[in-house]
N, C-alpha and C positions, 0 to 999 in steps of 0.2 A: 493598180494595187501592186504592191511590192511583197515579196515573199522572200524570207531569209531562213537558210538551211545552215545547219552545224555539219561540217564535212571534214573527215581526216585530211590534214594539209598534203599528205603523201598521195592523195588520189588523183591529183591533176598530173604529178609527175608520171605515176603509174599508167595513166591512160594517154599521156603525152598530149594532153589538151590544156589550154589556158582556162582560166574561170569562166571567160566569156563563152569560148567553144563548148566547155561542158555544159553550161547553162543553156545554150541553143540546142544541143543534141538531147538533153534531158527534156526539155519542152517539146521538142518534135517526137521523142519517143513516147511521150504521155499523150500527145495529140494522136498519134498514130493508133496506140492501143485503144484509146477510147473511141477513136473513129471505128476500128476493127470490131469492138465489142457493141457498136450501134449506139454508144453514148453520146456521140458528137455526130453532126452532119459533116459531110466535106467541107462546107462553107465555114462551119464553126471551127473545125479541127485546123483548117488552112489559117483561119485568123488567129488562132492560138499560137499556131507555129510561126506566125509572122510572115506568110507567104501568100501567093495567089493560089486558087485551087488547083490550076495546072502543075504549078511548082510543088504543090503538096503531094499530088498523085506521082510525080516523078521521084520525089524523096521518099515517100512509103513503100515504092516498088523497090527501092534499094534496101528497105527494111525487110522484105519478103511480105508486105501487107498488100491484099487484094484491093482494087478499087471497088471491088463489087461487095455489097453488103447482104446479097440474097443469102438465106439459110438453104440446107439442103431440103428442108420442108417447103420453102417458097419455089424452089425449083421443081419438086415432085408435083406441086399443085399447078404449076404453070404448065407442066408437061401434060397434065389431064385435059386441058382445054384444048 
């Protein structure tokens, strides 16, 4: 599927990115956020980002996203066992 966005032409110069680099980073950021929120699994997020799960985990670590999806409640419940 193809998605078309209308963006200000100066955005690429401001970010010092080509349209292709911008698109790749935008998709990676979306995949990372949706993974972080629990909306996508690692597998699906990596697929969206166009990379392997291992590569995805390395890339999201650079964005400050944890590879773990456990919530504080999950950790508290696990500690009770």
